[in-house]
C-alpha positions, 0 to 999 in steps of 0.5 A: 738141632734135633736128629730125627730118624723115620721108620717106614716109607709108606704114603703117611711117612712123607707127612712126617718128613715134609714138616721135619724138613721144613722145621729149622730145628730138625735134621733128618738123620735117617730113614728106614724102609725095606723098599730099597727104591722107595728108600732111595727116593725119599732119602734124596728128597729129604737129604737124609744123612743115613738110609737103612733097610734094617730098623735095628741099624737105624735105632743103633745110631746114637746120634738120633734122639727122636723117631717117627714110626710110620709102619703097620699097625702090628708092628707099632708095639714092638718098634715103639718099645724098641725105640724107647729102650734105645733111648729115643723119643717116639712119635707113633702113628695111630693106633697105639697098637692092636691089642691092650696087652701091647698098649700097656707094654707100650705104656710101661716102656714109656715110664721105664725109659722116661722118654716121650711117646706122642700118639699120632691123634693128628686131628687134635692139632687141626687149626679149626680144633684149636679155635673150638678148644678155646672156646670149650676151655672157656666154658662157653659151650658149658658141660658137653654131654653128648657127641656124634661122629661120622666118617662114612665112605661109600667106596673106600677100602684101601685094601692091602695091609688096610684089609688084612686084619693080621696087619691092621688089627681092623677095618675102619674102626681102627683106621677112621673110628680111632680119630673120630673117637679120640677128637670127640673124647678129647674135646669133651674133657677126656671123660672116663668111659664106663661102658660100650655097645658096638656093632660090625658088619662085614656085607660088601667086601672091598667092592673091587669090582665097581667101575666108573668111580675111583678111590684110594688104594694102598700100594700093596693093594690085593682085590682078593684079600679082605677080612676086616669090616665094612662098617662099625658103630657104637654107643659110649657112655662115660662116668660123668653121664655124658655119651658118644655115639660113632659110626665108620665105614670103609664102604656102605651103600650110601649116596655120598661120603660123609664126615660129621663131628658134633658136640652138644653142651648145656650152654651151646653146641659145635660142628667141627666137621665138615666145617667149624660152626658154634651154636650159642644163645644170646638175649633169648636168641639161638646164634650159629656162629661161623668163625672167620678162619683160614681153615674152617674144615680139617686141613690134612697138611697143616694138622700134620705140620702142627703135630710134627712141630709139637713133637719137636718142642716136646723133645727140645724142651721136656714138655709133655705132649698133648697126646701122651701114651696114656691117651693112647691106651685110653682110646685103644680100651674103647676100640677093643671093647667095640670089637668085643661087644660086636663079638659077643653082642652084649654091652661091655663093661670097663 
């Protein structure tokens, strides 16, 4: 049995607690949250043996072998390093950190501790991504040289800590762009990024005045505070000649929300969002191939279940995760370069 603790009891924590609770090889040994009412509710629901309001008390519990960290972005580095130094394996929600200094410090702590750290790039674990990865690994699409990803919300600034740059590290780029960039980069074979040109815009704010159209709000939603970007876009160039274009928004004067991920190769192409489609050539004819799978689109709950089960397997067997700390550092380099490029209005060489 793997004894696991979960740090942070916000909405994302239940996507960790649920799969842990359902996994017969896991015991939820502890939950930590400063909100006592929320802590008690989660403890009862998931039958946690210990409930803590102080993270140091949780980490001092030597029975636990692993933790999930589901807290604000600005606490990721401190908590991950503490957990590793206390002898725990770590599943760390994305992004890895909010600065490169923090990212390097986490990477160093992983090496010192000889423990597993898995970054929460949950879209890598979606079933439709798994199907496409098999086609890519079999070289049926050939060299992937261009990818294009969008995650555009017309009304979707969650407010609260999401819109407080001191806690989040950024807006849609840190919340949504991290997934879009990582997914494309992962499927393209993780080529080395060499330059970034990016733009950020802050024109619309949180648009809390909009009526008759609902949107997700953080538990600590505050309509008065917003100092993150509305929109970010970037062109990332790689050492092998490939390129990636990405744009993401919390709010935009758009007709509708849009999620789109497309990859283009020498022998074929693919769309992974909104649903998996593979494009190939056969006998001088172009084919749009629609895989017959239960979940052609992104299955949020299923992907988290796969991610948690993979982490458990890695902790129990010593297997290395498919989203290791090194990948977290690489993605952070791209994210921070986009912000730097936007601030300086110049291309950033990596």
